[in-house]
C-alpha positions in Angstrom: -12.4 1.7 -69.4 -13.0 4.6 -71.4 -10.3 7.1 -71.7 -11.2 10.8 -70.6 -10.0 13.9 -71.9 -10.9 17.5 -72.3 -12.4 18.7 -75.2 -10.6 21.8 -76.9 -7.0 20.9 -76.1 -4.9 23.1 -77.9 -2.1 21.6 -80.3 -0.4 24.8 -81.6 -2.8 25.6 -84.5 -3.7 29.3 -85.4 -6.7 30.7 -83.2 -7.2 33.0 -86.2 -8.3 30.0 -88.0 -11.6 29.4 -86.0 -14.2 31.8 -86.6 -15.2 33.9 -83.5 -17.2 35.8 -84.7 -19.7 32.8 -84.9 -19.8 33.1 -81.0 -21.5 36.2 -81.3 -23.9 35.4 -84.1 -24.8 32.3 -82.2 -25.0 34.5 -78.7 -27.6 36.6 -80.5 -29.5 33.8 -82.3 -29.4 32.0 -79.1 -31.1 34.7 -76.6 -33.7 35.4 -79.2 -34.3 31.5 -79.7 -34.8 30.9 -76.1 -36.6 33.9 -75.3 -39.3 33.7 -77.5 -39.6 30.0 -78.1 -38.6 28.1 -74.5 -39.3 31.3 -72.1 -42.7 32.6 -74.1 -44.9 30.6 -72.0 -44.0 31.5 -68.7 -45.4 35.1 -69.4 -47.8 34.7 -71.9 -49.6 31.4 -70.2 -52.0 33.8 -68.2 -53.0 35.9 -71.5 -53.6 33.2 -73.1 -55.9 32.1 -70.6 -57.8 34.8 -70.6 -58.4 35.2 -74.0 -59.3 32.0 -75.3 -60.9 30.6 -71.9 -58.7 27.7 -72.2 -58.2 26.6 -68.5 -54.3 27.0 -67.9 -53.4 23.0 -67.9 -54.5 23.2 -71.4 -52.6 26.3 -72.6 -49.4 24.7 -70.7 -50.0 21.2 -72.1 -49.0 22.7 -75.5 -45.8 23.8 -74.1 -45.3 20.0 -72.8 -46.2 18.5 -76.2 -43.7 21.2 -77.6 -40.8 19.9 -75.4 -42.1 16.4 -75.9 -41.8 16.8 -79.9 -37.9 18.3 -79.5 -36.8 15.5 -77.7 -38.2 13.1 -80.3 -36.7 15.1 -82.9 -33.1 15.9 -81.5 -31.8 12.7 -82.6 -32.9 13.1 -86.2 -31.5 16.8 -86.1 -28.1 15.5 -84.6 -27.5 13.0 -87.6 -28.9 15.7 -90.2 -26.4 18.4 -88.5 -23.2 15.8 -88.8 -24.5 15.4 -92.5 -25.1 18.7 -93.5 -23.5 21.0 -91.2 -24.9 23.6 -88.7 -25.8 26.0 -91.1 -28.5 24.7 -93.1 -29.9 23.1 -89.8 -30.1 26.1 -88.1 -31.6 28.2 -90.7 -34.1 25.6 -91.4 -35.0 25.8 -87.6 -35.3 29.6 -87.6 -37.7 29.3 -90.7 -39.6 26.8 -88.6 -40.0 29.2 -85.9 -41.6 31.7 -88.0 -44.0 29.4 -89.2 -44.9 28.1 -85.2 -45.0 31.6 -83.6 -47.5 32.4 -86.7 -49.3 29.5 -86.1 -49.6 29.7 -82.2 -50.9 33.3 -82.7 -53.7 32.7 -85.2 -54.6 29.5 -83.4 -58.1 29.5 -82.3 -59.0 25.7 -81.3 -57.0 23.7 -79.1 -56.2 21.1 -81.7 -54.3 24.0 -83.9 -52.8 25.3 -81.1 -51.1 22.0 -80.1 -50.2 21.4 -83.4 -48.8 24.9 -83.3 -46.8 23.8 -80.5 -45.5 20.6 -82.4 -43.8 22.7 -85.1 -42.3 24.7 -82.3 -41.0 21.6 -81.0 -39.2 20.9 -84.5 -37.9 24.6 -84.4 -36.4 24.3 -80.7 -34.6 20.9 -81.7 -32.6 22.7 -84.4 -32.1 26.1 -83.0 -31.7 25.6 -79.1 -28.4 24.6 -77.3 -28.0 21.3 -78.6 -27.7 22.3 -82.2 -25.8 25.7 -81.4 -23.0 23.2 -79.8 -22.6 20.7 -82.6 -22.3 23.7 -85.0 -19.6 25.0 -82.9 -18.2 21.8 -82.6 -17.7 22.0 -86.4 -16.1 25.3 -86.5 -13.7 24.8 -83.6 -10.8 22.2 -84.0 -8.9 23.3 -81.2 -10.9 26.0 -78.8 -14.4 24.4 -78.8 -15.0 24.3 -75.0 -13.9 28.0 -74.5 -16.1 28.8 -77.3 -19.1 26.9 -75.8 -18.5 28.2 -72.5 -18.6 32.1 -74.3 -21.7 31.2 -75.9 -23.6 30.0 -72.9 -22.0 33.2 -71.0 -23.6 35.5 -73.4 -26.7 33.7 -74.2 -27.6 33.2 -70.7 -29.3 36.4 -70.6 -32.3 34.9 -72.6 -35.0 35.0 -69.9 -33.3 38.8 -68.2 -34.2 40.3 -71.9 -37.3 38.5 -73.0 -39.3 37.9 -69.8 -40.2 42.2 -69.5 -40.1 42.4 -73.1 -42.7 39.7 -73.6 -44.5 41.2 -70.5 -44.6 45.0 -71.9 -45.9 43.3 -75.7 -48.8 41.3 -74.1 -49.4 43.9 -72.0 -49.6 46.6 -74.7 -50.4 44.5 -77.8 -52.1 41.2 -76.4 -50.4 37.5 -76.7 -51.3 37.3 -80.5 -49.1 40.2 -81.7 -46.3 39.4 -79.5 -46.0 36.1 -81.2 -46.4 37.7 -84.4 -43.6 40.3 -83.4 -41.4 37.4 -82.5 -41.9 35.8 -85.6 -40.9 39.0 -87.4 -37.9 38.8 -85.2 -37.0 35.5 -86.0 -37.4 36.2 -89.9 -35.4 39.0 -89.8 -32.4 38.4 -87.7 -32.0 34.9 -86.8 -33.1 33.2 -90.3 -30.3 35.7 -92.1 -27.8 34.9 -89.7 -28.1 31.4 -89.4 -28.2 31.0 -93.5 -25.2 33.8 -94.1 -23.6 34.0 -90.3 -22.7 30.5 -90.0 -20.0 29.5 -92.2 -20.1 26.4 -94.4 -18.7 23.1 -92.6 -16.5 22.0 -95.3 -14.3 19.1 -94.4 -14.8 19.9 -90.7 -13.7 15.9 -89.8 -10.9 16.9 -91.4 -9.9 19.8 -89.5 -10.7 17.9 -86.4 -8.5 15.3 -87.2 -5.5 17.7 -87.7 -6.2 19.5 -84.3 -6.1 16.2 -82.8 -2.8 15.0 -83.8 -0.5 13.7 -81.5 -3.1 14.4 -78.8 -5.0 11.4 -76.8 -8.3 11.1 -77.5 -11.0 8.7 -77.4 -11.4 6.3 -80.2 -13.6 7.1 -82.9 -16.0 4.2 -82.4 -20.0 4.0 -82.7 -21.9 5.8 -79.4 -21.5 2.7 -76.9 -25.3 1.5 -75.6 -24.4 1.3 -72.2 -22.2 4.4 -71.7 -25.1 6.4 -73.5 -27.8 4.9 -71.6 -26.1 6.1 -68.3 -25.1 9.3 -69.5 -28.6 10.0 -70.3 -30.2 8.8 -67.3 -27.6 11.3 -65.4 -28.6 13.8 -67.5 -32.4 13.6 -67.5 -32.1 12.7 -63.4 -30.6 16.3 -63.0 -32.7 18.1 -65.5 -35.9 16.5 -64.1 -34.7 17.6 -60.6 -33.8 20.9 -61.5 -37.1 22.3 -63.8 -38.8 20.8 -60.9 -37.3 22.7 -58.2 -37.6 25.6 -60.6 -41.1 25.3 -61.2 -42.1 25.5 -57.3 -39.0 27.7 -56.3 -41.0 30.5 -54.9 -43.3 28.1 -53.1 -40.3 26.2 -51.5 -38.6 29.2 -50.3 -42.0 30.6 -48.8 -42.4 27.4 -47.1 -39.3 27.8 -45.1 -40.3 30.7 -43.5 -39.2 33.8 -46.1 -42.4 36.3 -47.1 -43.4 36.1 -50.4 -41.6 39.4 -51.3 -38.4 37.7 -50.1 -39.1 34.7 -51.9 -39.5 36.5 -55.4 -36.3 38.7 -54.4 -34.2 35.4 -54.2 -35.8 33.6 -57.1 -34.2 36.7 -59.1 -30.7 35.8 -57.8 -30.8 32.5 -60.0 -30.0 34.1 -63.0 -27.0 36.1 -62.0 -25.6 32.6 -60.4 -26.4 30.8 -63.4 -24.1 33.4 -65.0 -21.3 33.6 -62.3 -20.8 29.6 -62.6 -20.0 30.2 -66.5 -17.9 32.7 -66.0 -15.7 30.7 -63.1 -15.4 27.8 -65.7 -14.4 30.3 -68.3 -11.9 31.6 -66.1 -10.6 28.4 -64.7 -11.4 26.2 -67.9 -8.2 24.5 -68.4 -8.0 23.6 -64.6 -10.5 21.0 -64.7 -11.6 17.9 -67.3 -14.9 18.0 -68.4 -15.9 15.0 -66.1 -14.4 17.1 -63.2 -16.2 19.7 -63.8 -19.8 17.5 -64.1 -19.0 16.0 -61.1 -18.9 19.4 -59.1 -22.2 20.7 -61.1 -23.8 17.9 -60.7 -22.9 17.7 -56.7 -24.1 20.9 -56.1 -27.6 20.0 -56.5 -28.2 17.3 -54.0 -26.1 19.7 -51.4 -28.7 22.7 -52.3 -31.5 20.8 -51.6 -30.0 19.2 -48.5 -29.2 22.9 -47.4 -32.7 23.8 -47.4 -34.0 20.8 -46.1 -31.7 20.8 -42.9 -30.6 24.8 -43.0 -33.1 25.5 -40.1 -34.9 28.3 -42.8 -34.1 31.6 -42.7 -32.8 34.2 -45.0 -28.9 33.0 -45.0 -30.0 29.1 -45.7 -32.2 30.1 -48.6 -29.7 32.1 -50.1 -27.1 30.0 -50.1 -29.4 27.1 -51.5 -30.3 29.8 -54.4 -26.6 30.4 -55.2 -25.8 26.4 -55.1 -28.8 25.8 -57.6 -28.2 28.7 -59.7 -24.4 27.6 -59.9 -25.2 23.9 -60.7 -27.6 24.6 -63.3 -25.5 27.5 -64.8 -23.0 25.2 -64.8 -24.7 22.0 -66.1 -25.2 23.6 -69.3 -22.0 23.5 -70.4 -21.0 20.3 -69.3 -24.0 18.4 -71.3 -21.8 19.9 -74.5 -18.4 18.9 -73.2 -18.7 15.6 -71.4 -20.2 13.8 -74.8 -17.2 15.0 -76.9 -14.9 14.1 -74.3 -15.9 10.3 -73.5 -17.2 9.5 -77.6 -14.7 12.2 -79.4 -16.0 15.1 -81.5 -16.5 13.4 -85.0 -20.1 12.1 -84.2 -21.0 14.5 -81.7 -24.1 16.3 -83.1 -25.7 12.5 -83.2 -24.6 11.9 -79.7 -26.0 14.8 -78.7 -29.4 14.4 -80.0 -29.7 11.0 -78.4 -28.6 12.3 -74.9 -31.1 15.3 -75.7 -34.3 13.0 -75.9 -34.5 11.9 -72.4 -33.2 15.1 -71.2 -36.1 17.3 -72.7 -38.5 14.6 -72.0 -37.8 14.9 -68.5 -38.1 18.5 -68.5 -41.4 18.2 -70.0 -42.6 15.8 -66.8 -41.1 17.9 -64.3 -43.9 20.0 -63.2 -46.2 17.4 -63.1 -43.5 15.0 -60.7 -42.9 18.4 -58.7 -46.7 18.8 -58.6 -47.4 15.4 -57.1 -44.3 15.3 -54.8 -45.7 18.0 -53.2 -49.3 17.0 -52.9 -47.8 13.9 -51.2 -45.9 15.7 -48.2 -47.4 17.6 -45.8 -43.9 19.9 -45.6 -41.1 20.7 -47.9 -38.8 18.4 -46.3 -39.9 15.1 -47.9 -40.3 16.8 -51.2 -36.6 18.2 -50.5 -35.5 14.7 -49.5 -36.7 12.7 -52.3 -35.9 15.3 -55.0 -32.0 15.2 -53.3 -32.4 11.3 -53.9 -32.9 11.7 -57.6 -30.2 13.9 -57.9 -27.5 11.9 -56.0 -29.0 9.2 -58.5 -27.9 11.4 -61.6 -24.3 11.7 -59.8 -24.1 7.7 -59.5 -25.3 7.0 -63.3 -22.9 9.6 -64.4 -19.5 8.3 -62.4 -20.9 5.0 -64.0 -21.0 6.2 -67.5 -17.1 7.1 -66.9 -15.8 3.8 -65.6 -17.9 1.2 -67.4 -15.2 -1.3 -68.9 -15.1 -1.2 -72.5 -18.4 1.2 -72.4 -20.3 -2.1 -73.4 
């Protein structure tokens, strides 16, 4: 049986040895990277459709292609971070982001647009959470968990900041100029912060070994294939359901009897609830192991779906659903950085995070199509919600199995 520990247990090393300014640096770059690379299509898709004449599925298909490329590149990026350090990789990712945003802004053909999104996928793999978590792992031998939670708490504002900014820029100057502005932001802010704001990794494995002296930890062994498959399945299924629900959130809420204005208003509650979940984790971090935290986050998702399916409709039911969904999604971001460290140790964490990210990103790319097919297959929302709840429950079962496999093989 695998031995499960909480990543980031203290052994008495001085906190001053850990570069807390790095959390601030990565918080800034994560807000910009998520806001300009990942969330951009939410606002710009209609502008691109109107400006190019391409159908909306073609426009959004580029985004899905970028996410798929990101998933394919994630294992390679993880191995690169383990070998060369997060500083070099994340700086390269920012440089790719500049190129990708400019190529997208200048694209005049569907082929060129999709090629640009392919480069965007490479940039996402090297700049978003998995890369940032792996970088924190190399510099926080003692307080990795608290640093990770603080990062997700601060960078969770990406959509809050960039949705209105993107909307305003696109309305005033057009989508192409907006993307050029975002490229300049990466060149002027993210690239120098990654290149000079992230310390050199140095002999980070030695620091990890010193911090772990005398602390029970999982053996440093190659990631066990069966455990990785089970854990990846759990994360991918959870991401599939969550992303699918988010793409149809206002429609699902409206189907329960809410007005369109109420549905949109409740959807806006999702972001604050995600941040609330991370605040609660930060405050009570020492009270739960990574595995128990994961079980709570995973369990909240099917519970939310069942509440909406059988709650009888109405505002109170919808509010409870959005609260549970937001708490689950917010904490799951933290879980994806903590549980692999807990199960496999931290010496090869970037490699493991990359392996786990690939199917999760694939599921995220497929989610809009899956949820659209489900919606088309049922006459009402209850059937859709029950199928999604079953998938979310399967994610819990896969996760439990990943933590209890005898020998991890």
